[in-house]
N, C-alpha and C positions, 0 to 999 in steps of 0.2 A: 779746306774743305770743312765745312760745318757738320759736326757730329751732332745727331739727335738721340736723346736718350727716351726710349719708348717704355713707359712704365706701365703695368697691367694694374688696372684699378683693384684695390683691395677688397671691394664689395662683390656680391654675387650677381652673375648676370641673370637675366630673366629665365633663360632655360635651365641654369644651374639651380635657381630657386624653384621652379617648378618640379625638377627631378627631386629635390630635397624633399618637398610637399609630399609627393607620391611615395617616397620611401617611409616617411615618418608615418604616413596614413597606413601603408601597408603593415608596418610594425605594430601599430596601434590595433589594427584589426586582428592580427595574429595573436596578439597578448590578451584581447578581450575573448577571443574565440577560446584559447587555452584556459582562461579564467573561468569562462562559462562552462565549458567542459569539465574542469575540476569540481565546480559547484555541483553540477547535476551528479557528477559520481559521488561526490560527498554526501549529498541528499540521500542517493539511493542506499549507500552503505548505512547511514543512520536509520533509514526506515526498515532496511533488512534486519538490523540489530533491534530495532523496537519491536517488530513483529515476532521475532524469536523470543523475545521476553515475554510478549503476550502469550505465546504457546507454552512457555514453560509454567507461567501462571495458571492457564486454563486447565493443564494436566497436572498440576499442584493440587487444585481445587478437586478435580475429579478423583485423585487420591485419596481425598478425605470423604467422598461421597460414593463409594462402591463402583468407582470406576466410570461413572456416568459424567458427561459435559453439563456445565450450567446452561441454564434456558436464556434465550433472549427476552427482551423487554416485553414483546407482545404475547406471550404465554407465561412468563415467570409468575406474575401476580396470582394468576389461577392455581398455581402449584405452591403457594405461599413462599415465593422465592423473590430474589431481587433480580434484576437484569444482569446478565454476565459480566458485564463491564463493572458493575458494583461489588458482585460477589468475589471477583478475584482480587481486589484491591489490596487485602491483606498479603496475597502473595506477590504483590508487585511493591511491597514496603510500607504500605500506608496502614496507619493505625485503627481504622475503622471502615466501613462501608457507607458512609453518609454521602449526601449529595454534594456537599464542599468539597470532600476529598475525591468524589468522581470530577467535579469541575477542574481540580487541579491536575489530575491524572490525564484528563482529555488534552490538555496542553502538552503536558511533559511526556506521556507514554503512548498515547494514542494519536498524537500528531493532529489534532483537530484544532486549529487555530482559529479563534472567534473572530479575527479580524479578515479572515479570507472571505471573498464574495460568495464563494460556493462551499460550504462546509464539506468534510472528508473525514473519514474515520473507519477504524476496523469493524468489519460486519461478519458476524458469524453464519456460517452455512446452515440454514435451517433444518436441513435433512435430519440433523442429529436430534431434533426434539419432536419430530412428527411422531404421532401415535395412530396406528392402523384402526384403533377403536372409534375415533372421532375425525380424524384427519382423511380429506380425499386428495389424494396424490398418486403419481405415477409410481408403480412399485408396490402399492399397499397388497397385503397387510405386513409387509417388512418393515422393521424398524431397525435403527443403528445407535441406539443409546449407550452401547458398551463398546469400548475400543477393540476389542476381540472380534467384533463384528465386520470390521473393515479390513477387506481382503487386499486392496492396493493403498496402504497408507501414504506411501511417497508420491501417489498420483491423484490422491483424492483431496479436494479443498477443505480446509478447517475453516478458514476466514480469508477475506480479501480486504485491502484498502479501498473503500468504495465512496463515492460521492453521496452526500445527503447525511441526516442526522440518526437515520435508522441504525440499530446495532444488529440486524440480521439481513440475510439476503438469500433468495431463491434464483436458481437458473433462469427462469423465465423472466424475471424482473431483471437480473443482471443484463439479459439480451435486450430486452424492450426499453428500459428505463435508465440503466447505467450503461451507456454505450461505449464507455471506455474505462478501464481501470486508471484511477487518477494517478498521473506521474508524480514521483516524488520531488520533482523540481522542474522549472520552467526548462524546456528543451528536451526533457526525457521522453522516451517513446513507450516505455513499459511500466506497469504498475506492480505493486508488491502483493504477493501471495503466500499465506501460510498454509503448508500441507499439513496432513494428519499425522506425518511422522515427526513434525516440529521442525523441519526445515523451512526456510523462507526464500523465495527466489523472485527476481524481476521477470514478469511475463507480459506478452501482448495479449489483449482480450481473446483473440480468436484462438490461442493455445489453451485457453481455459474453458471456452463454451463456444462450439460453433456447429449447430445441428446439421449444417449442409455437409460437414465433413464426419459426421457421427461423433464429435468431440463434446462430451458432457463430464467434466471432471468435478462437479457438484454432486451428482448422483452416485453414491458409494458403489452400486452395483454396475455402473457404466464407466467409472474411472479406469483409465488404461495408461 
């Protein structure tokens, strides 16, 4: 009787090759998802730390100026001051308040990358600099120049990370022109908010301002 030796080929069959490709693709997808999630989380952590640092600098400046906050660029000049981003530079470790120092701080501390297609940066809540003598706004003649006048500091916006190059923001513009808080990283769904008590959190836009639900955390007397 003739014995035949059946040897299995050492190569992969087509089915085995296809299974291997599917497994590798699944692993690659899972790895990329994990890496992407990590990057988004890291970006959020970095932005929160950056905003807390800005809060410390803002209140450091206020401590040297009878408790009032610095003004944004649209009204600072009329009061013989610089915009708040320049005013707080020494409190962020910069030797002066020059434009050159500001340009450096915008990348390091403010997160405004010049290479980004749509600029973004911290914008101060403009309610803190309004004056009932010449500003027309809801709630006049109230003003909130002094920290002691804020009844709900943990629920009142001090600044937000916003789209654009302006260093200030009002609620109505947040609603109509700044449709979303810019996320700290691609894939993130929430943006960074600095509260009046110095804390920073990642929030969805609707949690900060939504007139349909009676939410306005920009207005110091409405924040809850």
